[in-house]
N, C-alpha and C positions, 0 to 999 in steps of 0.2 A: 343262569339255570340251564341245565341240559334239557334237550327235548324229551329224553327218556324219563327224567324225574318229573317233569310237568305232565307228560302224557300218561305215565303209569297211574298216577293218583289224581289226575285232573286238577292239579294245583292252579289257583288263580294267577293272573298276571302279577309280576313283582310290583311292590309299592316302595319305590326308592325315596319317596318324600318322607314317610314316617320310619322307614327302615333302610337308611342309606348304606348300611354295611351288608345286609343279607337280602333285602327285598322281601323278607318273610313277615307276615302278619299272623294274627290269630286264625284267620281264615285258611292260611296255608297249613297250620297245625291241624285244624279240623279235617281238611281234605286229606292230609297225610294219614291221619288215624283212620278215616273212612276207607281210604285206598288199601291200607295194610289189612284191615279187617275183611274187606271184600275179597281180597286175594286168598287169605287164609281160609275163609269159610267155604271156599270151593272144594275143600278137602275134608269137610265134616262128614261124620257118619250119619246115617238116615235119621237117628234120633237126636243128633246134635251134641252128644255127650263127649265126643272126642273129635279132635281135628288131627287126622293122621297125615301130617305133611310128608311130602316125598323126601327121601334121603336115607342115608345109613342110620340105623338106630343107635341110641346111646347104650351104655352098659345096663341101664334099667329096663330095657325092653320096649317093644312097640306099644303095649297097652299104657304103660306109664308115659311114654312120649306123646300118645294121643291125649291123655289128660293134661299134659303140659301145654299142648296146643290150645285146649279149651281155656285153661286157667290163665295163661299169660295174655292171651288176646282179650279175655274178659276184663283184665286190668285196664287195658287201653280203652275198652268200651265203657268201663266205669268212669274213668276220668273224662271221657268224651261227653257222656250223657249228663253226669253230675255237673260238669262245668257249664253245660248249656241249660241248666235248670230243669232237666227232665226231658227236654226236646230230643226226640229219637227218630229222626227222619228216615233212617235206614232200617228201623225195626230190629235193632240189635238185641234189645232186652228180651224180646219174645223168644229169640233163638237160644239165649243163655238160660232162660227159664225152662225151656223144653229140655235142654241138655242136662240141667241140674236134676230134673225129674228122671230122665232116662239113666243117668249115671249112678244115681243113688238107690235105684230099685233093688238091685242085687249086687252090692259092691263085693268085689273079690271073685266074682264068677268070670270065667274065661269066655267072654262073648264079645260082640262088636260094640257094645255100649257101656257095660258095667265098669265103673272106676275101680282101680286096684285099692286094696286096703292100705291104710297108713300104718306102717310098722316101724320098728327101731331103724335108725339110720343105716346100720350095718347089715340089716336084713332086707328091707324094702323101704328105703328112706325117701326116695324122690317124691312120692305123693305128699309127704309132709311139707316139702318146699311149695308144692302147688296149692296146698290147702290155704296158705296165707293169701295167695292171689285170689282164690275163690272167695275167701272171707272178706277181703278188702273190696273186691268187686261188689259183693252183696251189701256191704256197709255203705259204699258210695251211692248205690242205686236203691237203697231200701224203700223209699216211697213208691217207686215205680216197678219194682220187681218183688222183693221179699214180702212186702206187705200185701201183695196180690196173690201170693202162692196159697195153695190149699194147705190146711193144717198137716196133712200126712206128708207132703213134700217137705215142709219146713222141719218136721220131726226127723225125717230121713236124712236131710242135709245136716242137721245138728249131730245126729248119730255118727255120720261119716267124719265130720269135722273134728269131733271129740277124739278121734284116733290120734290127732296131733298132740293132744293134752296127755295122753296115756302111754306114749312111747318116747324113746330116748332120741333126742336130736344129736347131730354132730356137735362137737365141742367148739362152736364158733357162732357166727351170725344166725345159724339155724334156730337158736333158742328164741329168736324173734318171730319165728313162724307160729309156734303155739301161742306166743304173746299176742299176735295179730288175730288169730282165731278166737282167743279168749276175749279180746277187746270187742270183736263183732258180737259174740254171743251175749256179752254183758250189755251191749248197746241195744239189743232187741229183747231184753228182759229175761235172758236165759243164763245169767251168771250164777255161780255157786262157789263153793270152796275150791273146786277143781280149777275153775277159771282163774280165781284169785291167786292160787298158788303158782300157776303157769306164768302169770304176769309178774309176781314177786320174784320168782327165780330168774326170769329174763333180766329184770332190772338190777338184781344183785350182780349178775354176771356183767352187765353193761358197765356198772360202776367199776368193777374189777378190771375191765378191759380199757377203761378210759386212761389215756397216758398224757393228756395235756395238749395244748396248742390246738384244741378242737379235733384231735385225732384219737380214734379207737384202734386197738389191735383187734384183728379178726380171730379171737381166741386167746389162749394163754401165751402164745409165742409172740413173735415180732412180725406179723403179717400186716402191713399197711398198704392199702391199694384202693381201687375204686369201690370196694365194698363199703367204705366209709359213707359215701354219698348215696349209693343206691340200696343200702340195707341198714347199716348201723345208725345213721341219722334218720333215714326216711321213715322206717316203721314206727319208732316210738314217738317222734315229733308229730307225724301225721295223725297218729292215734290220739295224742293229746289235743291237737287242733280240731279234729272231728268231734271229740268229746266236749269241746269247750272248756277244757281244763286249763285255765289261764296260768296257774302257778307252775304246773308241769311244763306247759308250753314255754314259759319264760326260762325255766331252768335248762331244758333241753335246747331251746332256741339260742341261748347264749353260747352254747357249745357249737352249734351249727354256724353261727355268725363268726366265731373265731376260726372254725374250720375253713370257711370260705375266704378268709383273709389270705390263706396260702393256696387253697385248692382252686380258687377262681383264676389264679395265674397259670394253672396247668392246662390251659387251652390255647392252641396256637392261633396266630392271626388268620389262618385259613379255616378255623373252627374245630380243628382236630383235637380231641383229648389226647393225653399222653398214652402212648402204647406201652403199658407197664402193668404187671400183675396178671391175675387169672380172669377167666370169663370175659375176655375182651370182645367176644362175639356179641355181647350185649350192646356194644357200640354207643349210640347216643343216650343210653341210660346213664352214662357218665355225667350228664348234665342234670340229673334228677335233684341232686342236692341244691344246685343253683336255683332251679325252678321252685323247689320247696321253700327256700329262703325268701323268694319273692312273694309266694302265696301267703306265707305266715308272717312276713315282715321281719323275720330274723335273718338279716343279711347286711353286710357292709357295702353292698353294691347299690348304685342307683338303678331304678327300674329299667332304664334304657340300656345300661350295661348288662344287667341280667338277661334281657331279651337278646342282646347281641351274642352272649355266650350260648344260650340254649338254642336259639335259631341257627347260629353258626354251626353248632354241632350237628343238628338235624340235617341242615343243607349239605354239610360236608359229606355225609354218608350217602344221602340220596343222589348226590351228583356223581359219586364214585362207584355206583353200581351195587350198593349193598342189597338192593331189592331185585337185582337181576332183571330179566325180561318178563318174568311172570308176576312181579309184585311181591314175591315171597322173600323175606329176609334170609340170606344164605348163611351158611356156617363159615365165618371168616371175618375179615376186616373190611376192606373195600368190597371185594367179591369173595368167592370161596378161597379159603386158605387153611389147609389142614394143620399147620404148625401153630396156629392161633388157639386151637381147641384143647379141651381136656376130655378125659374118658367119659365124663358125665354129659358131654355136649351131644344133643340130639337134634333132629330137624326143627323142633319148636323152641329150642333153647334161645335163639336170638330174640325171641319175643319178650324177654325181660327188658328189652329196649322200651317196652310199653311204659316203664316207670318214668321216662322223660315226659310223658303226657300229663304228669302231675301239674305241669304248668297250666293246663287247661282249667284247673280248679279256680284260677283267677278269671273272673268273668270279663266280658268284652270291655267294660268301662274301667277295669283295673289299671293302675299305672303301668303294670308290666306290659300292657298292650297299647295304652293310650299315649305313653311317653315316646318320644323319638329315640331311636337307637343311639347309644353312645359307644365309644371305643371299649373293647375288652381290656382287661388289665395288661395283657401281653402286647397290646397295641400302643401302650404309653411308652415312657422312657425306658431304656434298658434297666433291668432290675436283677438283683441277686438277693434271694431270700432264704434264710436257713429256717428249718423246722426241727428244732432239737428233739421233740418227743418222738418223731418218726425217723430221725437221722437223715433227713432229706436236705438237699441244697437245690433250690430252683433257680434257674437262670434263663432269662428271656431277653431277646434282642429285637428292637423295634424295626430295624432295617429289613429284616426278613420274616418277622413274626414267628421265629422258631423258639420253642420252649424246650429246655433240657432239664432232666431230673438226675442229679447225682445221688446215687443210692448208697448210703452208709448206715442203713438201719433196718431195712425190710427184707426178710429172707424166707418167710413162709416155711420155717422149720419148727415142728412142734417141740415143746420143752422136753418131752419124753423120747424124742426121736434121735437116734444116733446119726452122726454125719457120715454120708457115703457119697462118693462121686457119682454113683449110679442114680442118685436122686436129684442131681443138679437140675434146676429149672431155669431155662433161659429168660423167663419172664420176671425173675427176681435176682438171679445170681450176678448179673452184670453190674459194672460200676456206674453205668449211665444209660438213660433212656431219653427219648425225645418225641415230639409231635410229628416228625417227618421221617423217622427211621424206626425200624424194628430190630430186635435181636436176630442174629443168625440162628439157624436150626441147630439142634444138638449134634448133628452128624457133620457139621461144617466147623471151620475155625471160629471160635467164640470172639465176638466183638467186645470192645470195652472191658477187657479182662486182663488181670495180672496173673500169670501162671508161673509155676516153678516146675521145671522138668527134672525128674530124678529117675535114673535108670531107664530112660526112654519114655516115661509116663508123665503126661502133663497134669498138673493139679487142677482141682475145681474149687470154687468158692461156694460154701453152703451157709453155715451159721455166721451171721454178721454181728460183730460186737461194736457198737458206737463208742467213739472216743471223744466226741464233742463236736460242736458246730457253732457258728456265729456269723454275723454279717455287719458290715459298716456301710458307708456311703459309696455305693457302686461296686461293692465287692462282698464276697462271703466265702466261707469255708465249711467243710465237714470232713470228719475223719473216722476211721474204723479199723479194726483188725480182724483177721480171720485165720483159721487153721487150715492150711492147704490139705486137701484129701485127694487120694489117687485112685484111679480105676483099676490099676494092676499092681500086683505085689502087695506089700503092707499098705494099709489105707492111709497111714500117717507116717511122718518122719519125726523122731524124737527131737524136740527143741525147735522145730521149724515153725516160723510164724511170719505173717506178712502184715505190716501196718501201711495203711493207705490214706493219703490226704489229697483232697481236691480243693483248689482255690480258684474261684471263678471271678473273672473281671472282664466286663464287656462280653465279647464272644470267646475270649480266651479261657482255657482250662489248664491250669497248672496242676500236673499230677506228680505227686511225690510218693515214692514207695520205699519202705525200709524192710529189707528181707533179713531176718535174724535166724541164726542156727542152720544155715544151709549146709548140707554135706558136701564132701569133695565131688566135683564133677557136675554140680547142679547148674542149671541155666534158667534165667528168668526171661519171660517174654511179656510184652505189653502190646495190646491192640487198641485201635481207635474205633471210630464210628463206621458202621457198614453202610455204604451208599452204592447206588447204581452207577456203573461206569458211564461217563459222559452226561449224566443227568444234571439238573439244576442245583441239587444239594451236594456240597463238596465236603470231604473229610480230609483233615490233615493231622499228622502226628510227627513231632520232631523231638529227637533226643537232645537234652540239654546237659546231662551229666550221667555218666556211667553206661549209657546205652550205645549200641552200635548196630550194624547190619540192618538198616532200614529196608523194608520191602513191602510190596503190596501182595496180599494173599486173596485168592478167589474163594467165594462162598457160592457154589453153583446153585444151591437150593434157594438162594436169595432170602428175602424177608417179606413181611406183609406189605411192603411198599414197592418192592422191585423184584423182578423175576430172577435176576442174578445180582450179586453184590461183590464189591471189593472192600477189603479190610486192610488198613495200614498196620504194619507190625514192626516192633523193635525187639532186639534180643541183646542179652548180655550174660557172660559167664559170671557167676557169683562165687566168690571164695568163701570158705568157712568163716564164721564170725558175723559181722554186720555189713550189709551192702546198702548204700543209699543211691537211689536211682531217680532222676528228675527228667520229666518230659513235658512238652506243651502240646495240647490238642485243640482242635477247632472243628466245629460243625457249622456250616453256613449255607444259606441260600441267597446271599447277597452277592451279585456278580461283581460289585465294586470292592469286595473285601480283599485286602492285601494278603499275600502269602505270610506264613508264620515266620519265615526266615528273617531274622533281625528284630523280632518282637521283644526278645529278651537280650539285654546287654551283657549280663554277667551272672554267673552262679558261683556261690562260695559255700563250702562245707567246712564247718569248724566244730568238731566234737558232735554234740547232739543238735546243732543248729544248722538249718539250711536257709540261705538268704539269696533271693532272686531280685535282680535290678531290672526294671522294665525300661526299654529303650525310649519309649515315647515321651515320658515325663520324669524319668529318674526315680519314680516311686519304687520302694523296696518292699518285698514280701518276705517276712521272716517266720519260719516254722521251727519251733523248738520241741524236740522229743524228750520225754522222760525215760525212765528205765523200762516202762511198759505202757506208755501212754503218750499222747500228744498234749503237751502242757500249755502251749500257747501258739496262736497264729495272729500276727499283727501286720498291718500295712503302714509303712513309714513314709511320710511325705517330708523330704528334707530331714530335719531333726525332730519333727513333730509327729507323734504317733496318733493315728485316728482313734477316737474313743470307742 
């Protein structure tokens, strides 16, 4: 534990007897919550209705950002006090009660305290997001806050909250905000047809967005990311749990359990969640689903493994300066990092990290806290796991604790949205992500990317079409295709298509690409992982068939993990027709890892089949392409094919 992390929040001494991996106990979580809240409340308005934290405003404006500060910290306070059975040594609830009173007196007025009105998402939507945190905070603390308010304050709070039920959310997890508001109102005897319909609509959409394997799409497209844990599972299952609805808890809990089978593997041995998807400045909120599983009992993990994951994530960020010198969570990843952010990110946005404190709903004697820590899933044997519903391939290695996500299914492109290179998002468009690297910025060479250059313009990857995935004993694969789009000239080239296959085995990543319909003069380029020069994390990329011109390219803006980065790159001229290109990549923090040279003994291309023979044991990987698909990927040991 760094001195800054312990000193900032007054964390108690480590307990390595019960927590041999992190040293964190429930007392550390309580101290972290208290410290975060103390730092944030120094920026409260006189009436306590807004926490106007320092920093550049979001596109929603300062007043909305101030409400965000109140609402998101209230969520942490709610978990903190409810988990302690109402004990409130810091007097938190009095502050939030006063703020609720001040913020709802004249909502919509432009003054220092009044909360903005909740309107449609495309007009003034951010207050709808915050209404869910306000409602959930009130529900968690009902006996000690809501029940003690005067009738007029309760009526005013209800009137403001009902704005979420009467306006249009964004077409994704936002529908769970009015759902959560309605759930609170019904829990305090203020339900009606309006609250019932808000809940019905949200659940209808949730069913539509459920794609299997425990994963929801965040809307009608193919956006799969951390919103599964900190929103799409959290709000409905926590609502059912708080309501004592055993049937709904069982139904939704079964999905969370299945989700955690794959998601719990997506935390590195150092505690880091995968750097992938949007809103990453919420940081340790990524562990909310793991904590919720432990609280509700809907988890495949032993209590000690759950604590290892959630405490590892909290400690990871506190040790790396997420709270800076002031105790305020910064806009970024470790510390401030502009490329991590979205336009909706404001000074208080990082406080959605409060969702991780759902773990505190497990009281002190709960197995989550009383059991000894056990290894996280990524600290076990090397694993490769396919997630067909999301198009993911997850690869973890025990020697260095690194987890990699090979993305063949999540693109964050709306169904009604045209593909444009201008909309390329580095947090979704890359072939792979990890717990120790971040994507390069949009103005630098793209890491983990297959591009086609036509007329001097490099293509982008936007909409991703899965072609299948699977895994066997110690290996797995995933495949997809995409339509290359270009930032200059015509946005597409007729007939041009790229098919991509990743086969993971140990720390090795076999990357096979088939480029179809390339015009005269086209050139393909493949990049590997972006890592800091001379650092402990090393990236390699070797051409096995079709590639030439290996080089290292600088990415001066670096990543969320390193100030400057280097990206390995391969190139190849592709003739019209079909070109098959084969490469081997590696990302490792194991100093004993051997170079990639010699890892593959032979590559054979015969028609639509690519066969790779591994040098270590003679195992063969066989990839068979169809006319417009990947029809099979098998691993052959001698003459016997793995099931």
